[in-house]
A tleap script that builds the chain and sets N, CA, C and O, in Angstrom:
source leaprc.protein.ff14SB
mol = sequence {
  NMET GLY GLY MET SER ASP VAL ARG LEU GLN
  LEU MET ALA LYS GLU LEU GLU THR GLY GLN
  HIE ALA LYS VAL PHE ASN ALA PRO ALA GLY
  LEU SER ARG TRP GLY LEU MET LEU HIE ARG
  TRP HIE THR ARG ARG ALA LEU LEU GLN LEU
  THR ASP ASP GLU LEU ARG ASP VAL GLY LEU
  SER TRP GLU GLN ALA ARG GLU GLU GLY ARG
  LYS PRO PHE TRP ARG CASP
}
set mol.1.N position { 268.102 148.616 220.188 }
set mol.1.CA position { 267.920 148.410 221.639 }
set mol.1.C position { 265.849 148.260 221.378 }
set mol.1.O position { 265.095 148.897 220.643 }
set mol.2.N position { 265.641 147.362 222.167 }
set mol.2.CA position { 264.254 147.187 221.787 }
set mol.2.C position { 263.113 147.925 223.027 }
set mol.2.O position { 263.395 147.795 224.218 }
set mol.3.N position { 262.228 148.453 222.732 }
set mol.3.CA position { 261.770 149.549 223.277 }
set mol.3.C position { 262.322 150.941 223.571 }
set mol.3.O position { 263.053 151.565 222.802 }
set mol.4.N position { 261.786 151.473 225.074 }
set mol.4.CA position { 261.929 153.046 225.049 }
set mol.4.C position { 262.598 152.671 226.390 }
set mol.4.O position { 262.119 151.869 227.191 }
set mol.5.N position { 264.008 153.485 226.580 }
set mol.5.CA position { 264.676 153.787 227.441 }
set mol.5.C position { 263.912 154.189 228.709 }
set mol.5.O position { 262.836 154.730 228.455 }
set mol.6.N position { 264.220 154.051 230.100 }
set mol.6.CA position { 264.150 155.009 230.802 }
set mol.6.C position { 264.041 156.704 230.705 }
set mol.6.O position { 263.130 157.518 230.853 }
set mol.7.N position { 265.565 156.778 230.353 }
set mol.7.CA position { 265.839 158.288 230.393 }
set mol.7.C position { 264.798 158.594 229.035 }
set mol.7.O position { 264.655 159.816 229.075 }
set mol.8.N position { 264.219 158.211 228.175 }
set mol.8.CA position { 263.332 158.566 227.241 }
set mol.8.C position { 261.979 158.867 228.316 }
set mol.8.O position { 261.535 159.990 228.554 }
set mol.9.N position { 261.611 157.959 228.720 }
set mol.9.CA position { 260.102 158.016 229.411 }
set mol.9.C position { 260.316 159.005 230.240 }
set mol.9.O position { 259.523 159.947 230.227 }
set mol.10.N position { 261.495 159.008 231.192 }
set mol.10.CA position { 261.636 160.421 232.223 }
set mol.10.C position { 261.315 162.000 231.222 }
set mol.10.O position { 260.549 162.930 231.473 }
set mol.11.N position { 262.282 161.779 230.018 }
set mol.11.CA position { 261.843 163.489 229.074 }
set mol.11.C position { 260.853 163.241 228.650 }
set mol.11.O position { 260.292 164.331 228.760 }
set mol.12.N position { 259.930 162.389 228.078 }
set mol.12.CA position { 258.542 162.336 227.677 }
set mol.12.C position { 257.438 163.034 228.730 }
set mol.12.O position { 256.606 163.933 228.614 }
set mol.13.N position { 257.940 161.996 230.004 }
set mol.13.CA position { 257.132 162.724 231.292 }
set mol.13.C position { 257.585 164.228 231.666 }
set mol.13.O position { 256.832 164.841 232.423 }
set mol.14.N position { 258.674 164.834 231.231 }
set mol.14.CA position { 258.764 166.540 231.488 }
set mol.14.C position { 258.060 167.182 230.237 }
set mol.14.O position { 257.339 168.176 230.320 }
set mol.15.N position { 258.324 166.551 229.139 }
set mol.15.CA position { 257.741 167.268 228.280 }
set mol.15.C position { 256.188 167.219 228.407 }
set mol.15.O position { 255.638 168.242 228.000 }
set mol.16.N position { 255.328 166.198 228.908 }
set mol.16.CA position { 253.769 166.435 229.536 }
set mol.16.C position { 253.939 167.461 230.754 }
set mol.16.O position { 253.009 168.263 230.847 }
set mol.17.N position { 254.587 167.536 231.360 }
set mol.17.CA position { 254.529 168.864 232.349 }
set mol.17.C position { 254.572 169.953 231.842 }
set mol.17.O position { 253.996 170.934 232.313 }
set mol.18.N position { 255.241 169.957 230.829 }
set mol.18.CA position { 255.783 171.290 230.157 }
set mol.18.C position { 254.633 171.726 228.916 }
set mol.18.O position { 254.649 172.591 228.040 }
set mol.19.N position { 253.620 170.649 229.323 }
set mol.19.CA position { 252.140 170.968 228.276 }
set mol.19.C position { 252.490 170.820 226.934 }
set mol.19.O position { 251.818 171.413 226.090 }
set mol.20.N position { 254.016 169.695 226.396 }
set mol.20.CA position { 253.720 169.336 225.252 }
set mol.20.C position { 253.077 167.770 225.421 }
set mol.20.O position { 253.044 167.120 226.466 }
set mol.21.N position { 252.636 167.409 224.247 }
set mol.21.CA position { 251.941 166.146 224.350 }
set mol.21.C position { 252.929 165.002 223.681 }
set mol.21.O position { 253.644 165.190 222.697 }
set mol.22.N position { 252.819 163.866 224.379 }
set mol.22.CA position { 253.790 162.744 224.099 }
set mol.22.C position { 253.121 161.413 224.499 }
set mol.22.O position { 252.330 161.494 225.438 }
set mol.23.N position { 253.285 160.351 224.009 }
set mol.23.CA position { 253.178 159.107 224.479 }
set mol.23.C position { 254.054 158.443 225.090 }
set mol.23.O position { 255.139 158.473 224.509 }
set mol.24.N position { 254.030 157.578 226.458 }
set mol.24.CA position { 254.519 157.611 226.922 }
set mol.24.C position { 254.481 156.002 227.297 }
set mol.24.O position { 253.401 155.526 227.645 }
set mol.25.N position { 255.494 155.278 227.236 }
set mol.25.CA position { 255.434 153.657 227.642 }
set mol.25.C position { 255.944 153.418 229.017 }
set mol.25.O position { 256.698 154.220 229.569 }
set mol.26.N position { 255.551 152.358 229.552 }
set mol.26.CA position { 256.021 151.707 230.868 }
set mol.26.C position { 256.970 150.914 230.217 }
set mol.26.O position { 256.852 150.690 229.013 }
set mol.27.N position { 258.211 150.310 231.092 }
set mol.27.CA position { 258.852 149.200 231.331 }
set mol.27.C position { 257.785 147.694 231.161 }
set mol.27.O position { 256.701 147.591 231.734 }
set mol.28.N position { 258.263 146.845 230.441 }
set mol.28.CA position { 257.118 145.816 230.265 }
set mol.28.C position { 256.529 145.594 231.254 }
set mol.28.O position { 256.848 145.839 232.417 }
set mol.29.N position { 255.287 144.933 230.686 }
set mol.29.CA position { 254.643 144.535 232.001 }
set mol.29.C position { 254.934 143.280 232.861 }
set mol.29.O position { 255.392 142.314 232.251 }
set mol.30.N position { 254.725 143.158 234.232 }
set mol.30.CA position { 254.640 141.939 234.610 }
set mol.30.C position { 255.861 141.712 235.055 }
set mol.30.O position { 256.136 140.536 235.295 }
set mol.31.N position { 256.935 142.785 235.291 }
set mol.31.CA position { 258.628 142.304 235.865 }
set mol.31.C position { 258.733 142.508 237.027 }
set mol.31.O position { 258.195 143.424 237.651 }
set mol.32.N position { 259.546 141.551 237.507 }
set mol.32.CA position { 259.874 141.886 239.204 }
set mol.32.C position { 260.739 142.895 239.078 }
set mol.32.O position { 261.241 143.524 238.147 }
set mol.33.N position { 260.809 142.892 240.709 }
set mol.33.CA position { 261.678 144.079 240.664 }
set mol.33.C position { 262.952 143.646 240.307 }
set mol.33.O position { 263.642 144.619 240.003 }
set mol.34.N position { 263.522 142.643 240.222 }
set mol.34.CA position { 264.874 142.091 239.504 }
set mol.34.C position { 264.609 142.442 238.175 }
set mol.34.O position { 265.356 143.219 237.582 }
set mol.35.N position { 263.684 141.979 237.680 }
set mol.35.CA position { 263.418 141.854 236.458 }
set mol.35.C position { 263.628 143.680 235.810 }
set mol.35.O position { 264.273 144.077 234.840 }
set mol.36.N position { 262.867 144.387 236.726 }
set mol.36.CA position { 263.291 145.911 236.133 }
set mol.36.C position { 264.326 146.224 236.148 }
set mol.36.O position { 264.938 146.762 235.225 }
set mol.37.N position { 264.731 145.937 237.234 }
set mol.37.CA position { 266.667 146.303 237.551 }
set mol.37.C position { 267.762 145.702 236.162 }
set mol.37.O position { 268.779 146.256 235.744 }
set mol.38.N position { 267.310 144.773 235.814 }
set mol.38.CA position { 267.948 144.198 234.675 }
set mol.38.C position { 267.456 144.995 233.492 }
set mol.38.O position { 268.290 145.417 232.691 }
set mol.39.N position { 266.237 145.224 233.325 }
set mol.39.CA position { 265.735 145.726 232.297 }
set mol.39.C position { 266.313 147.443 232.133 }
set mol.39.O position { 266.382 147.967 231.021 }
set mol.40.N position { 266.700 148.188 233.420 }
set mol.40.CA position { 267.252 149.282 233.094 }
set mol.40.C position { 268.600 148.934 232.766 }
set mol.40.O position { 268.888 149.289 231.623 }
set mol.41.N position { 269.432 148.415 233.322 }
set mol.41.CA position { 270.694 147.810 233.226 }
set mol.41.C position { 270.770 147.610 231.966 }
set mol.41.O position { 271.457 148.505 231.473 }
set mol.42.N position { 270.337 146.737 231.044 }
set mol.42.CA position { 270.606 146.762 229.836 }
set mol.42.C position { 270.124 147.948 228.709 }
set mol.42.O position { 270.903 148.263 227.809 }
set mol.43.N position { 268.993 148.480 228.808 }
set mol.43.CA position { 268.614 149.980 228.447 }
set mol.43.C position { 269.676 150.668 228.314 }
set mol.43.O position { 270.241 150.817 227.231 }
set mol.44.N position { 270.198 151.332 229.773 }
set mol.44.CA position { 271.119 152.324 229.996 }
set mol.44.C position { 272.668 151.455 229.410 }
set mol.44.O position { 273.541 152.249 229.058 }
set mol.45.N position { 272.875 150.632 229.345 }
set mol.45.CA position { 274.321 150.537 228.608 }
set mol.45.C position { 273.888 150.431 227.180 }
set mol.45.O position { 274.842 150.889 226.551 }
set mol.46.N position { 272.901 150.048 226.278 }
set mol.46.CA position { 272.691 150.374 225.094 }
set mol.46.C position { 272.732 151.573 224.884 }
set mol.46.O position { 273.416 152.018 223.963 }
set mol.47.N position { 272.023 152.348 225.678 }
set mol.47.CA position { 271.970 153.830 225.542 }
set mol.47.C position { 273.182 154.441 225.425 }
set mol.47.O position { 273.218 155.398 224.653 }
set mol.48.N position { 274.598 154.007 226.227 }
set mol.48.CA position { 275.571 154.750 226.063 }
set mol.48.C position { 276.555 154.091 224.658 }
set mol.48.O position { 277.704 154.482 224.451 }
set mol.49.N position { 275.956 153.195 223.910 }
set mol.49.CA position { 276.923 152.643 222.648 }
set mol.49.C position { 275.952 153.025 221.689 }
set mol.49.O position { 276.025 152.224 220.757 }
set mol.50.N position { 274.836 154.114 221.428 }
set mol.50.CA position { 274.090 154.861 220.557 }
set mol.50.C position { 275.413 155.636 219.836 }
set mol.50.O position { 276.428 156.111 220.346 }
set mol.51.N position { 275.051 155.574 218.709 }
set mol.51.CA position { 275.746 156.848 217.550 }
set mol.51.C position { 275.063 158.104 217.547 }
set mol.51.O position { 273.911 158.275 217.948 }
set mol.52.N position { 275.895 159.053 217.033 }
set mol.52.CA position { 275.248 160.443 217.447 }
set mol.52.C position { 273.879 160.177 216.411 }
set mol.52.O position { 273.110 159.554 217.144 }
set mol.53.N position { 273.347 160.309 215.356 }
set mol.53.CA position { 272.469 159.772 214.473 }
set mol.53.C position { 271.547 158.831 215.607 }
set mol.53.O position { 270.615 159.389 216.186 }
set mol.54.N position { 271.709 158.071 215.756 }
set mol.54.CA position { 270.697 157.169 216.933 }
set mol.54.C position { 270.472 157.837 217.910 }
set mol.54.O position { 269.478 157.439 218.517 }
set mol.55.N position { 271.126 158.983 218.489 }
set mol.55.CA position { 270.396 159.721 219.812 }
set mol.55.C position { 269.848 160.510 218.984 }
set mol.55.O position { 268.686 160.667 219.359 }
set mol.56.N position { 270.105 161.252 217.808 }
set mol.56.CA position { 269.160 162.305 217.052 }
set mol.56.C position { 267.759 161.455 216.850 }
set mol.56.O position { 266.692 162.059 216.953 }
set mol.57.N position { 267.776 160.413 216.638 }
set mol.57.CA position { 266.628 160.022 215.949 }
set mol.57.C position { 265.734 159.583 217.127 }
set mol.57.O position { 264.562 159.225 217.012 }
set mol.58.N position { 266.432 159.654 218.265 }
set mol.58.CA position { 265.426 159.157 219.761 }
set mol.58.C position { 265.291 160.079 220.231 }
set mol.58.O position { 264.684 160.028 221.301 }
set mol.59.N position { 265.737 161.400 219.761 }
set mol.59.CA position { 265.760 162.977 220.240 }
set mol.59.C position { 266.311 163.127 221.640 }
set mol.59.O position { 265.482 163.454 222.490 }
set mol.60.N position { 267.798 162.915 222.109 }
set mol.60.CA position { 268.388 162.790 222.686 }
set mol.60.C position { 269.613 163.443 222.731 }
set mol.60.O position { 270.407 162.653 222.220 }
set mol.61.N position { 270.073 164.229 222.989 }
set mol.61.CA position { 271.516 164.864 223.472 }
set mol.61.C position { 272.698 163.989 224.003 }
set mol.61.O position { 272.502 163.363 225.045 }
set mol.62.N position { 273.990 163.883 223.333 }
set mol.62.CA position { 275.058 163.019 223.942 }
set mol.62.C position { 274.852 163.093 225.468 }
set mol.62.O position { 274.569 162.069 226.090 }
set mol.63.N position { 274.970 164.122 226.001 }
set mol.63.CA position { 274.489 164.684 227.504 }
set mol.63.C position { 273.581 163.987 228.007 }
set mol.63.O position { 273.837 163.270 228.974 }
set mol.64.N position { 272.425 164.038 227.507 }
set mol.64.CA position { 271.350 163.700 228.151 }
set mol.64.C position { 271.618 161.654 228.327 }
set mol.64.O position { 271.316 160.960 229.298 }
set mol.65.N position { 272.110 161.316 227.319 }
set mol.65.CA position { 272.096 159.718 227.095 }
set mol.65.C position { 273.831 159.238 228.186 }
set mol.65.O position { 274.405 158.154 228.296 }
set mol.66.N position { 274.139 160.543 228.757 }
set mol.66.CA position { 275.112 160.082 229.188 }
set mol.66.C position { 274.966 160.054 230.718 }
set mol.66.O position { 275.497 159.295 231.529 }
set mol.67.N position { 274.273 160.882 230.870 }
set mol.67.CA position { 273.567 161.209 231.986 }
set mol.67.C position { 272.431 160.055 232.743 }
set mol.67.O position { 272.502 159.792 233.943 }
set mol.68.N position { 271.816 159.689 232.191 }
set mol.68.CA position { 271.232 158.567 232.074 }
set mol.68.C position { 271.942 157.047 232.139 }
set mol.68.O position { 271.803 156.233 233.052 }
set mol.69.N position { 272.691 156.899 230.995 }
set mol.69.CA position { 273.322 155.685 231.072 }
set mol.69.C position { 274.387 155.390 232.217 }
set mol.69.O position { 274.944 154.320 232.460 }
set mol.70.N position { 274.517 156.534 232.813 }
set mol.70.CA position { 275.329 156.155 234.090 }
set mol.70.C position { 274.832 155.853 235.161 }
set mol.70.O position { 275.634 155.334 235.938 }
set mol.71.N position { 273.638 155.991 235.589 }
set mol.71.CA position { 273.087 156.072 236.734 }
set mol.71.C position { 272.991 154.737 237.197 }
set mol.71.O position { 273.108 153.925 236.279 }
set mol.72.N position { 272.817 154.243 238.317 }
set mol.72.CA position { 272.917 152.948 238.901 }
set mol.72.C position { 271.429 152.203 238.582 }
set mol.72.O position { 270.368 152.825 238.519 }
set mol.73.N position { 271.533 151.141 238.447 }
set mol.73.CA position { 270.274 150.608 237.416 }
set mol.73.C position { 269.531 150.350 238.652 }
set mol.73.O position { 268.415 149.888 238.415 }
set mol.74.N position { 269.799 150.504 239.910 }
set mol.74.CA position { 268.614 150.384 241.171 }
set mol.74.C position { 267.836 152.042 241.068 }
set mol.74.O position { 266.704 152.278 241.491 }
set mol.75.N position { 268.650 152.946 240.481 }
set mol.75.CA position { 268.114 154.125 240.491 }
set mol.75.C position { 266.889 154.636 239.604 }
set mol.75.O position { 267.095 154.411 238.411 }
set mol.76.N position { 265.506 155.348 239.898 }
set mol.76.CA position { 264.605 155.747 238.319 }
set mol.76.C position { 265.690 156.171 237.639 }
set mol.76.O position { 265.578 156.560 236.477 }
savepdb mol mol.pdb
quit
């Protein structure tokens, strides 16, 4: 998976709200609405295919990955 997934971005934003510091990345610049939806679709599908070790590397639990991966691509 190239880049940060939407779920990781949301988790990092929540960490910032709770006082923990993290660097937040946005989706690639210049994407159209359809491009953003396609980006979400690809990253969410890839998220569902990560192994336990890969999820641990990005700091996500299986439940978090499943919840984000099953969201429709049109939702934030």
